[in-house]
NURO-613420 format. One record per atom (N, C-alpha, C, CB): residue number from 1; residue in one letter; atom name; x, z, y. Coordinates in pm, whole numbers, plus 50000, padded with zeros to 5 digits. Glycine has a CB too. Layout:
BEGIN
> NUM;A;CA;X;Z;Y $
...
***
This chain:
BEGIN
> 1;M;N;52589;95525;69642 $
> 1;M;CA;52619;95390;69657 $
> 1;M;C;52554;95348;69783 $
> 1;M;CB;52575;95310;69540 $
> 2;Q;N;52625;95257;69850 $
> 2;Q;CA;52588;95163;69974 $
> 2;Q;C;52511;95070;69939 $
> 2;Q;CB;52693;95098;70041 $
> 3;A;N;52410;95010;70028 $
> 3;A;CA;52354;94859;70021 $
> 3;A;C;52453;94781;69996 $
> 3;A;CB;52288;94802;70142 $
> 4;F;N;52416;94654;69956 $
> 4;F;CA;52475;94532;69960 $
> 4;F;C;52447;94436;70089 $
> 4;F;CB;52434;94469;69841 $
> 5;P;N;52522;94362;70127 $
> 5;P;CA;52676;94354;70104 $
> 5;P;C;52755;94445;70130 $
> 5;P;CB;52732;94267;70163 $
> 6;H;N;52874;94474;70060 $
> 6;H;CA;53001;94576;70114 $
> 6;H;C;53064;94449;70173 $
> 6;H;CB;53115;94680;69980 $
> 7;H;N;53185;94516;70269 $
> 7;H;CA;53290;94430;70327 $
> 7;H;C;53396;94501;70325 $
> 7;H;CB;53271;94381;70457 $
> 8;Y;N;53524;94420;70309 $
> 8;Y;CA;53648;94502;70287 $
> 8;Y;C;53731;94433;70371 $
> 8;Y;CB;53704;94515;70138 $
> 9;T;N;53828;94491;70476 $
> 9;T;CA;53910;94439;70547 $
> 9;T;C;54066;94472;70537 $
> 9;T;CB;53861;94461;70655 $
> 10;V;N;54124;94396;70488 $
> 10;V;CA;54271;94406;70491 $
> 10;V;C;54344;94331;70622 $
> 10;V;CB;54324;94341;70354 $
> 11;V;N;54469;94384;70686 $
> 11;V;CA;54529;94342;70785 $
> 11;V;C;54672;94268;70703 $
> 11;V;CB;54549;94468;70895 $
> 12;A;N;54714;94173;70669 $
> 12;A;CA;54827;94145;70669 $
> 12;A;C;54938;94089;70762 $
> 12;A;CB;54816;94097;70600 $
> 13;T;N;55064;94155;70771 $
> 13;T;CA;55132;94115;70898 $
> 13;T;C;55258;94115;70842 $
> 13;T;CB;55114;94208;71031 $
> 14;G;N;55333;93976;70904 $
> 14;G;CA;55443;93956;70834 $
> 14;G;C;55522;93886;70950 $
> 14;G;CB;55421;93876;70694 $
> 15;A;N;55674;93838;70924 $
> 15;A;CA;55759;93744;70997 $
> 15;A;C;55776;93600;70914 $
> 15;A;CB;55904;93817;71020 $
> 16;V;N;55866;93562;70980 $
> 16;V;CA;55921;93418;70922 $
> 16;V;C;55979;93467;70771 $
> 16;V;CB;56064;93337;71036 $
> 17;D;N;56024;93561;70752 $
> 17;D;CA;56055;93594;70629 $
> 17;D;C;56062;93763;70596 $
> 17;D;CB;56185;93522;70607 $
> 18;G;N;56078;93815;70480 $
> 18;G;CA;56093;93931;70447 $
> 18;G;C;55912;93979;70389 $
> 18;G;CB;56170;94010;70587 $
> 19;E;N;55903;94109;70418 $
> 19;E;CA;55804;94172;70353 $
> 19;E;C;55708;94147;70420 $
> 19;E;CB;55815;94297;70329 $
> 20;I;N;55591;94165;70342 $
> 20;I;CA;55442;94148;70436 $
> 20;I;C;55380;94283;70417 $
> 20;I;CB;55320;94016;70377 $
> 21;E;N;55335;94317;70541 $
> 21;E;CA;55275;94461;70564 $
> 21;E;C;55127;94455;70537 $
> 21;E;CB;55300;94518;70719 $
> 22;L;N;55061;94534;70433 $
> 22;L;CA;54888;94528;70406 $
> 22;L;C;54864;94672;70476 $
> 22;L;CB;54824;94522;70205 $
> 23;T;N;54770;94662;70592 $
> 23;T;CA;54698;94774;70583 $
> 23;T;C;54565;94772;70610 $
> 23;T;CB;54747;94857;70652 $
> 24;A;N;54475;94888;70602 $
> 24;A;CA;54344;94885;70582 $
> 24;A;C;54301;95029;70628 $
> 24;A;CB;54309;94847;70435 $
> 25;A;N;54215;95052;70705 $
> 25;A;CA;54135;95182;70763 $
> 25;A;C;54156;95286;70651 $
> 25;A;CB;53958;95154;70791 $
> 26;G;N;54212;95388;70677 $
> 26;G;CA;54235;95510;70595 $
> 26;G;C;54295;95488;70455 $
> 26;G;CB;54106;95582;70578 $
> 27;L;N;54367;95400;70436 $
> 27;L;CA;54436;95364;70313 $
> 27;L;C;54609;95375;70376 $
> 27;L;CB;54376;95189;70251 $
> 28;P;N;54684;95418;70234 $
> 28;P;CA;54821;95406;70279 $
> 28;P;C;54867;95262;70297 $
> 28;P;CB;54912;95475;70181 $
> 29;R;N;54948;95233;70366 $
> 29;R;CA;55031;95112;70409 $
> 29;R;C;55105;95073;70284 $
> 29;R;CB;55136;95143;70533 $
> 30;L;N;55061;94932;70257 $
> 30;L;CA;55160;94862;70124 $
> 30;L;C;55238;94769;70172 $
> 30;L;CB;55082;94784;70002 $
> 31;V;N;55363;94722;70114 $
> 31;V;CA;55431;94614;70128 $
> 31;V;C;55420;94538;70037 $
> 31;V;CB;55538;94630;70148 $
> 32;S;N;55434;94390;70045 $
> 32;S;CA;55419;94299;69945 $
> 32;S;C;55551;94164;69979 $
> 32;S;CB;55243;94246;69952 $
> 33;A;N;55586;94112;69854 $
> 33;A;CA;55681;93966;69884 $
> 33;A;C;55642;93885;69791 $
> 33;A;CB;55848;93973;69872 $
> 34;S;N;55672;93757;69806 $
> 34;S;CA;55694;93684;69735 $
> 34;S;C;55750;93740;69541 $
> 34;S;CB;55783;93614;69831 $
> 35;P;N;55689;93706;69446 $
> 35;P;CA;55766;93718;69323 $
> 35;P;C;55848;93666;69297 $
> 35;P;CB;55725;93706;69238 $
> 36;A;N;55953;93690;69208 $
> 36;A;CA;56107;93613;69170 $
> 36;A;C;56037;93462;69109 $
> 36;A;CB;56225;93722;69014 $
> 37;E;N;55944;93456;69061 $
> 37;E;CA;55928;93320;69015 $
> 37;E;C;55904;93222;69130 $
> 37;E;CB;55816;93312;68917 $
> 38;F;N;55855;93277;69258 $
> 38;F;CA;55838;93196;69345 $
> 38;F;C;55970;93211;69468 $
> 38;F;CB;55691;93220;69388 $
> 39;G;N;56073;93264;69422 $
> 39;G;CA;56173;93285;69509 $
> 39;G;C;56225;93392;69563 $
> 39;G;CB;56155;93233;69584 $
> 40;G;N;56094;93498;69567 $
> 40;G;CA;56097;93634;69615 $
> 40;G;C;56194;93754;69568 $
> 40;G;CB;55975;93674;69594 $
> 41;P;N;56225;93861;69591 $
> 41;P;CA;56284;93957;69525 $
> 41;P;C;56271;93987;69397 $
> 41;P;CB;56265;94044;69574 $
> 42;G;N;56131;93994;69380 $
> 42;G;CA;56074;94051;69225 $
> 42;G;C;56084;94201;69228 $
> 42;G;CB;56172;93994;69084 $
> 43;D;N;56107;94250;69354 $
> 43;D;CA;56093;94418;69322 $
> 43;D;C;55998;94508;69419 $
> 43;D;CB;56249;94490;69336 $
> 44;R;N;55889;94388;69463 $
> 44;R;CA;55787;94447;69539 $
> 44;R;C;55662;94367;69439 $
> 44;R;CB;55797;94409;69725 $
> 45;W;N;55544;94439;69498 $
> 45;W;CA;55418;94437;69467 $
> 45;W;C;55424;94254;69519 $
> 45;W;CB;55309;94572;69556 $
> 46;S;N;55324;94199;69484 $
> 46;S;CA;55294;94025;69550 $
> 46;S;C;55154;94025;69497 $
> 46;S;CB;55407;93862;69472 $
> 47;P;N;55095;93936;69592 $
> 47;P;CA;54975;93856;69551 $
> 47;P;C;54907;93856;69409 $
> 47;P;CB;55011;93728;69574 $
> 48;E;N;55029;93814;69324 $
> 48;E;CA;54990;93745;69213 $
> 48;E;C;54971;93914;69135 $
> 48;E;CB;55120;93610;69148 $
> 49;T;N;55084;93997;69153 $
> 49;T;CA;55063;94129;69079 $
> 49;T;C;54940;94191;69125 $
> 49;T;CB;55179;94228;69099 $
> 50;F;N;54931;94198;69261 $
> 50;F;CA;54792;94268;69303 $
> 50;F;C;54676;94220;69234 $
> 50;F;CB;54759;94251;69451 $
> 51;L;N;54663;94108;69225 $
> 51;L;CA;54537;94038;69143 $
> 51;L;C;54549;94075;68988 $
> 51;L;CB;54540;93858;69159 $
> 52;V;N;54649;94080;68930 $
> 52;V;CA;54647;94097;68811 $
> 52;V;C;54619;94282;68800 $
> 52;V;CB;54789;94026;68750 $
> 53;G;N;54683;94332;68872 $
> 53;G;CA;54633;94472;68878 $
> 53;G;C;54494;94511;68929 $
> 53;G;CB;54721;94541;68958 $
> 54;A;N;54456;94438;68986 $
> 54;A;CA;54328;94478;69038 $
> 54;A;C;54223;94442;68926 $
> 54;A;CB;54297;94405;69181 $
> 55;V;N;54249;94341;68837 $
> 55;V;CA;54179;94318;68691 $
> 55;V;C;54192;94454;68633 $
> 55;V;CB;54257;94196;68585 $
> 56;A;N;54299;94474;68611 $
> 56;A;CA;54307;94600;68522 $
> 56;A;C;54254;94730;68582 $
> 56;A;CB;54453;94627;68484 $
> 57;D;N;54260;94772;68693 $
> 57;D;CA;54196;94879;68777 $
> 57;D;C;54028;94863;68759 $
> 57;D;CB;54248;94860;68947 $
> 58;C;N;54001;94755;68799 $
> 58;C;CA;53863;94713;68806 $
> 58;C;C;53822;94754;68664 $
> 58;C;CB;53840;94551;68844 $
> 59;F;N;53867;94696;68583 $
> 59;F;CA;53810;94738;68402 $
> 59;F;C;53825;94877;68410 $
> 59;F;CB;53917;94673;68244 $
> 60;L;N;53946;94951;68403 $
> 60;L;CA;53923;95099;68396 $
> 60;L;C;53790;95168;68444 $
> 60;L;CB;54026;95157;68472 $
> 61;L;N;53772;95125;68617 $
> 61;L;CA;53667;95199;68678 $
> 61;L;C;53524;95162;68648 $
> 61;L;CB;53685;95193;68814 $
> 62;T;N;53568;95043;68568 $
> 62;T;CA;53405;95021;68555 $
> 62;T;C;53361;95083;68410 $
> 62;T;CB;53359;94840;68562 $
> 63;F;N;53457;95081;68296 $
> 63;F;CA;53446;95150;68204 $
> 63;F;C;53411;95330;68217 $
> 63;F;CB;53561;95111;68147 $
> 64;R;N;53467;95345;68312 $
> 64;R;CA;53463;95476;68359 $
> 64;R;C;53322;95534;68391 $
> 64;R;CB;53545;95482;68475 $
> 65;A;N;53272;95432;68462 $
> 65;A;CA;53110;95426;68486 $
> 65;A;C;53034;95402;68373 $
> 65;A;CB;53067;95318;68580 $
> 66;V;N;53048;95285;68329 $
> 66;V;CA;52949;95284;68195 $
> 66;V;C;52972;95392;68102 $
> 66;V;CB;52966;95152;68106 $
> 67;A;N;53085;95432;68073 $
> 67;A;CA;53092;95521;67983 $
> 67;A;C;52999;95667;68000 $
> 67;A;CB;53232;95540;67978 $
> 68;S;N;53022;95700;68126 $
> 68;S;CA;52959;95796;68185 $
> 68;S;C;52799;95797;68171 $
> 68;S;CB;53002;95791;68315 $
> 69;A;N;52753;95683;68207 $
> 69;A;CA;52610;95626;68182 $
> 69;A;C;52588;95647;68036 $
> 69;A;CB;52592;95464;68222 $
> 70;S;N;52657;95610;67953 $
> 70;S;CA;52620;95609;67829 $
> 70;S;C;52668;95746;67746 $
> 70;S;CB;52672;95481;67773 $
> 71;K;N;52703;95826;67815 $
> 71;K;CA;52744;95944;67760 $
> 71;K;C;52843;95917;67618 $
> 71;K;CB;52608;96028;67732 $
> 72;L;N;52928;95837;67659 $
> 72;L;CA;53016;95811;67546 $
> 72;L;C;53140;95913;67588 $
> 72;L;CB;53059;95638;67530 $
> 73;P;N;53183;96013;67492 $
> 73;P;CA;53294;96084;67530 $
> 73;P;C;53442;96012;67502 $
> 73;P;CB;53281;96214;67458 $
> 74;W;N;53534;96033;67575 $
> 74;W;CA;53695;95946;67564 $
> 74;W;C;53776;96043;67640 $
> 74;W;CB;53711;95769;67649 $
> 75;T;N;53897;96025;67587 $
> 75;T;CA;53991;96103;67637 $
> 75;T;C;54108;96012;67738 $
> 75;T;CB;54054;96174;67508 $
> 76;S;N;54117;95899;67685 $
> 76;S;CA;54228;95789;67757 $
> 76;S;C;54192;95660;67769 $
> 76;S;CB;54359;95774;67684 $
> 77;L;N;54225;95576;67840 $
> 77;L;CA;54206;95428;67835 $
> 77;L;C;54337;95395;67896 $
> 77;L;CB;54071;95366;67917 $
> 78;Q;N;54423;95275;67845 $
> 78;Q;CA;54516;95212;67881 $
> 78;Q;C;54465;95089;67863 $
> 78;Q;CB;54628;95242;67824 $
> 79;C;N;54481;94996;67990 $
> 79;C;CA;54452;94854;67984 $
> 79;C;C;54577;94797;68041 $
> 79;C;CB;54318;94809;68062 $
> 80;D;N;54637;94685;67954 $
> 80;D;CA;54743;94596;68009 $
> 80;D;C;54652;94475;68019 $
> 80;D;CB;54886;94577;67912 $
> 81;V;N;54709;94406;68129 $
> 81;V;CA;54658;94262;68155 $
> 81;V;C;54783;94176;68180 $
> 81;V;CB;54554;94254;68286 $
> 82;T;N;54752;94049;68138 $
> 82;T;CA;54855;93937;68184 $
> 82;T;C;54781;93856;68211 $
> 82;T;CB;54957;93881;68099 $
> 83;G;N;54806;93795;68336 $
> 83;G;CA;54768;93712;68392 $
> 83;G;C;54853;93565;68392 $
> 83;G;CB;54748;93771;68497 $
> 84;T;N;54779;93464;68385 $
> 84;T;CA;54871;93325;68339 $
> 84;T;C;54833;93251;68462 $
> 84;T;CB;54824;93232;68176 $
> 85;L;N;54935;93204;68568 $
> 85;L;CA;54941;93098;68655 $
> 85;L;C;54986;92991;68603 $
> 85;L;CB;55006;93119;68756 $
> 86;D;N;54924;92895;68646 $
> 86;D;CA;54983;92726;68599 $
> 86;D;C;54913;92640;68669 $
> 86;D;CB;54961;92670;68437 $
> 87;R;N;54950;92507;68694 $
> 87;R;CA;54907;92410;68769 $
> 87;R;C;54819;92305;68702 $
> 87;R;CB;55014;92356;68827 $
> 88;I;N;54710;92339;68752 $
> 88;I;CA;54561;92230;68685 $
> 88;I;C;54542;92154;68795 $
> 88;I;CB;54388;92311;68641 $
> 89;D;N;54560;91995;68766 $
> 89;D;CA;54538;91878;68840 $
> 89;D;C;54572;91908;68980 $
> 89;D;CB;54399;91829;68825 $
> 90;R;N;54709;91917;68971 $
> 90;R;CA;54813;91960;69126 $
> 90;R;C;54769;92096;69181 $
> 90;R;CB;54786;91838;69278 $
> 91;V;N;54694;92166;69121 $
> 91;V;CA;54643;92292;69199 $
> 91;V;C;54698;92427;69121 $
> 91;V;CB;54466;92292;69206 $
> 92;I;N;54770;92511;69207 $
> 92;I;CA;54822;92619;69126 $
> 92;I;C;54725;92735;69132 $
> 92;I;CB;54963;92660;69173 $
> 93;Q;N;54698;92781;69007 $
> 93;Q;CA;54615;92873;68989 $
> 93;Q;C;54600;92982;68856 $
> 93;Q;CB;54518;92805;69006 $
> 94;F;N;54563;93068;68878 $
> 94;F;CA;54524;93167;68734 $
> 94;F;C;54412;93092;68638 $
> 94;F;CB;54443;93338;68786 $
> 95;T;N;54480;93058;68535 $
> 95;T;CA;54382;93023;68416 $
> 95;T;C;54347;93098;68342 $
> 95;T;CB;54411;92945;68338 $
> 96;H;N;54398;93223;68304 $
> 96;H;CA;54361;93315;68202 $
> 96;H;C;54395;93463;68244 $
> 96;H;CB;54432;93277;68070 $
> 97;F;N;54328;93548;68211 $
> 97;F;CA;54380;93680;68179 $
> 97;F;C;54366;93723;68057 $
> 97;F;CB;54330;93770;68251 $
> 98;A;N;54468;93788;67989 $
> 98;A;CA;54453;93845;67843 $
> 98;A;C;54469;94023;67887 $
> 98;A;CB;54603;93771;67716 $
> 99;M;N;54354;94065;67842 $
> 99;M;CA;54350;94214;67856 $
> 99;M;C;54332;94270;67717 $
> 99;M;CB;54232;94262;67953 $
> 100;R;N;54429;94381;67717 $
> 100;R;CA;54423;94485;67603 $
> 100;R;C;54401;94627;67650 $
> 100;R;CB;54554;94485;67521 $
> 101;A;N;54299;94669;67578 $
> 101;A;CA;54229;94787;67609 $
> 101;A;C;54275;94894;67515 $
> 101;A;CB;54081;94765;67603 $
> 102;R;N;54312;95006;67499 $
> 102;R;CA;54351;95107;67414 $
> 102;R;C;54295;95232;67457 $
> 102;R;CB;54489;95114;67404 $
> 103;L;N;54176;95274;67376 $
> 103;L;CA;54060;95350;67429 $
> 103;L;C;54102;95465;67316 $
> 103;L;CB;53886;95267;67424 $
> 104;T;N;54128;95601;67363 $
> 104;T;CA;54117;95727;67264 $
> 104;T;C;54000;95794;67302 $
> 104;T;CB;54241;95832;67268 $
> 105;V;N;53931;95801;67166 $
> 105;V;CA;53802;95904;67198 $
> 105;V;C;53809;96008;67098 $
> 105;V;CB;53645;95832;67188 $
> 106;P;N;53752;96137;67107 $
> 106;P;CA;53748;96236;67015 $
> 106;P;C;53693;96178;66878 $
> 106;P;CB;53664;96348;67071 $
> 107;A;N;53714;96270;66783 $
> 107;A;CA;53684;96265;66653 $
> 107;A;C;53518;96249;66643 $
> 107;A;CB;53746;96396;66582 $
> 108;G;N;53462;96173;66569 $
> 108;G;CA;53322;96177;66549 $
> 108;G;C;53231;96073;66648 $
> 108;G;CB;53281;96327;66572 $
> 109;V;N;53322;96021;66731 $
> 109;V;CA;53224;95929;66832 $
> 109;V;C;53227;95809;66749 $
> 109;V;CB;53281;95896;67005 $
> 110;D;N;53081;95724;66763 $
> 110;D;CA;53008;95626;66697 $
> 110;D;C;53122;95511;66724 $
> 110;D;CB;52846;95601;66759 $
> 111;P;N;53182;95431;66653 $
> 111;P;CA;53278;95333;66677 $
> 111;P;C;53188;95200;66718 $
> 111;P;CB;53377;95314;66541 $
> 112;D;N;53051;95167;66699 $
> 112;D;CA;52978;95074;66747 $
> 112;D;C;52945;95090;66876 $
> 112;D;CB;52881;95058;66679 $
> 113;Q;N;52903;95212;66904 $
> 113;Q;CA;52871;95266;67060 $
> 113;Q;C;53010;95245;67140 $
> 113;Q;CB;52823;95449;67064 $
> 114;T;N;53121;95272;67078 $
> 114;T;CA;53238;95259;67164 $
> 114;T;C;53256;95109;67163 $
> 114;T;CB;53371;95343;67111 $
> 115;R;N;53234;95031;67116 $
> 115;R;CA;53295;94864;67124 $
> 115;R;C;53185;94815;67240 $
> 115;R;CB;53280;94749;66942 $
> 116;R;N;53064;94876;67210 $
> 116;R;CA;52946;94848;67314 $
> 116;R;C;52988;94866;67430 $
> 116;R;CB;52826;94929;67306 $
> 117;V;N;53038;94984;67479 $
> 117;V;CA;53043;95034;67619 $
> 117;V;C;53201;94956;67659 $
> 117;V;CB;53035;95232;67629 $
> 118;L;N;53270;94911;67580 $
> 118;L;CA;53394;94842;67652 $
> 118;L;C;53331;94717;67642 $
> 118;L;CB;53555;94851;67581 $
> 119;E;N;53276;94646;67579 $
> 119;E;CA;53209;94526;67594 $
> 119;E;C;53127;94506;67734 $
> 119;E;CB;53118;94516;67476 $
> 120;K;N;53067;94583;67761 $
> 120;K;CA;52969;94613;67868 $
> 120;K;C;53075;94613;68016 $
> 120;K;CB;52882;94779;67831 $
> 121;A;N;53150;94718;67984 $
> 121;A;CA;53240;94731;68094 $
> 121;A;C;53308;94587;68118 $
> 121;A;CB;53350;94848;68063 $
> 122;E;N;53351;94526;68036 $
> 122;E;CA;53393;94376;68052 $
> 122;E;C;53328;94313;68114 $
> 122;E;CB;53404;94303;67957 $
> 123;R;N;53195;94294;68074 $
> 123;R;CA;53077;94198;68126 $
> 123;R;C;53059;94243;68307 $
> 123;R;CB;52905;94239;68017 $
> 124;A;N;53050;94392;68308 $
> 124;A;CA;53042;94441;68444 $
> 124;A;C;53139;94452;68566 $
> 124;A;CB;53009;94546;68427 $
> 125;C;N;53245;94401;68503 $
> 125;C;CA;53380;94406;68599 $
> 125;C;C;53364;94324;68720 $
> 125;C;CB;53514;94350;68524 $
> 126;L;N;53339;94373;68829 $
> 126;L;CA;53316;94260;68950 $
> 126;L;C;53424;94209;68988 $
> 126;L;CB;53255;94306;69076 $
> 127;I;N;53558;94222;68945 $
> 127;I;CA;53678;94149;69006 $
> 127;I;C;53655;94031;68906 $
> 127;I;CB;53843;94234;69003 $
> 128;T;N;53655;94047;68754 $
> 128;T;CA;53669;93916;68675 $
> 128;T;C;53549;93840;68684 $
> 128;T;CB;53699;93938;68527 $
> 129;N;N;53434;93911;68741 $
> 129;N;CA;53336;93827;68760 $
> 129;N;C;53311;93753;68882 $
> 129;N;CB;53242;93887;68734 $
> 130;S;N;53427;93755;68965 $
> 130;S;CA;53436;93697;69092 $
> 130;S;C;53563;93568;69044 $
> 130;S;CB;53484;93832;69228 $
> 131;L;N;53637;93608;68948 $
> 131;L;CA;53724;93490;68941 $
> 131;L;C;53691;93343;68821 $
> 131;L;CB;53868;93565;68904 $
> 132;K;N;53751;93255;68859 $
> 132;K;CA;53693;93136;68789 $
> 132;K;C;53781;93147;68626 $
> 132;K;CB;53728;92971;68895 $
> 133;A;N;53885;93193;68656 $
> 133;A;CA;53980;93199;68526 $
> 133;A;C;53896;93257;68406 $
> 133;A;CB;54120;93302;68551 $
> 134;A;N;53935;93222;68288 $
> 134;A;CA;53876;93278;68142 $
> 134;A;C;53957;93441;68138 $
> 134;A;CB;53937;93152;67979 $
> 135;V;N;53868;93511;68092 $
> 135;V;CA;53896;93632;68085 $
> 135;V;C;53902;93675;67914 $
> 135;V;CB;53790;93705;68176 $
> 136;H;N;53987;93705;67849 $
> 136;H;CA;54003;93779;67712 $
> 136;H;C;54022;93927;67702 $
> 136;H;CB;54116;93728;67644 $
> 137;L;N;53928;93975;67633 $
> 137;L;CA;53957;94119;67614 $
> 137;L;C;53967;94157;67475 $
> 137;L;CB;53855;94202;67677 $
> 138;E;N;54067;94212;67446 $
> 138;E;CA;54131;94281;67295 $
> 138;E;C;54133;94430;67300 $
> 138;E;CB;54298;94235;67260 $
> 139;T;N;54059;94475;67184 $
> 139;T;CA;54047;94622;67201 $
> 139;T;C;54111;94703;67101 $
> 139;T;CB;53912;94662;67204 $
> 140;E;N;54161;94831;67101 $
> 140;E;CA;54193;94899;67011 $
> 140;E;C;54148;95044;67035 $
> 140;E;CB;54321;94878;66993 $
> 141;I;N;54055;95102;66924 $
> 141;I;CA;53999;95228;66950 $
> 141;I;C;54078;95331;66849 $
> 141;I;CB;53835;95223;66928 $
> 142;R;N;54112;95431;66934 $
> 142;R;CA;54195;95546;66854 $
> 142;R;C;54102;95654;66853 $
> 142;R;CB;54343;95598;66924 $
> 143;V;N;54112;95735;66751 $
> 143;V;CA;54041;95860;66724 $
> 143;V;C;54117;95964;66735 $
> 143;V;CB;53984;95867;66604 $
> 144;A;N;54084;96067;66802 $
> 144;A;CA;54211;96163;66824 $
> 144;A;C;54145;96294;66748 $
> 144;A;CB;54259;96194;67011 $
> 145;S;N;54224;96385;66674 $
> 145;S;CA;54185;96472;66582 $
> 145;S;C;54163;96573;66669 $
> 145;S;CB;54274;96499;66471 $
> 146;N;N;54119;96692;66633 $
> 146;N;CA;54093;96827;66720 $
> 146;N;C;54228;96886;66812 $
> 146;N;CB;54049;96954;66604 $
> 147;S;N;54347;96848;66738 $
> 147;S;CA;54439;96895;66780 $
> 147;S;C;54509;96799;66896 $
> 147;S;CB;54510;96928;66670 $
> 148;G;N;54437;96668;66933 $
> 148;G;CA;54519;96575;67003 $
> 148;G;C;54569;96478;66948 $
> 148;G;CB;54609;96623;67054 $
> 149;D;N;54620;96473;66809 $
> 149;D;CA;54693;96371;66778 $
> 149;D;C;54588;96268;66734 $
> 149;D;CB;54800;96406;66678 $
> 150;V;N;54644;96121;66780 $
> 150;V;CA;54601;96035;66729 $
> 150;V;C;54607;96010;66564 $
> 150;V;CB;54649;95955;66799 $
> 151;L;N;54443;95982;66514 $
> 151;L;CA;54426;95981;66359 $
> 151;L;C;54444;95843;66333 $
> 151;L;CB;54281;96036;66299 $
> 152;A;N;54380;95719;66395 $
> 152;A;CA;54363;95592;66315 $
> 152;A;C;54289;95531;66429 $
> 152;A;CB;54280;95598;66159 $
> 153;G;N;54319;95403;66403 $
> 153;G;CA;54246;95314;66491 $
> 153;G;C;54145;95251;66409 $
> 153;G;CB;54334;95211;66560 $
> 154;V;N;54023;95225;66531 $
> 154;V;CA;53892;95177;66453 $
> 154;V;C;53886;95031;66502 $
> 154;V;CB;53741;95268;66492 $
***
């Protein structure tokens, strides 16, 4: 890992209307538009969906690192995030992020260790640590059998 601070540069280019093009060195070009809730087409990524996606992506990447450092075996993680956008004191802002993490682990994995790793990943996520909105994590741990079938939630 490189020393801090890290700097990330993205260039957004657009005209009076239509799509916005996002570019960054070495990355594929992305396009975005206003979401349907703000009169956009609703068929493109928007700043709002990018932010909610960043929360989900960061949680999963952070979990991956924490699980590796903790030597926690796991097979899959799905993280659904719903961001709530509201008007507070005449300012539109995200007020809450509800995260639901569904983790599948092999049989014999300690459920207490699994919960601790999930909670540590939530606390260590740099995106949610950078936001002022509340974040709530709900977890579901599934234990897979040797054949790969999910046995039960823990």
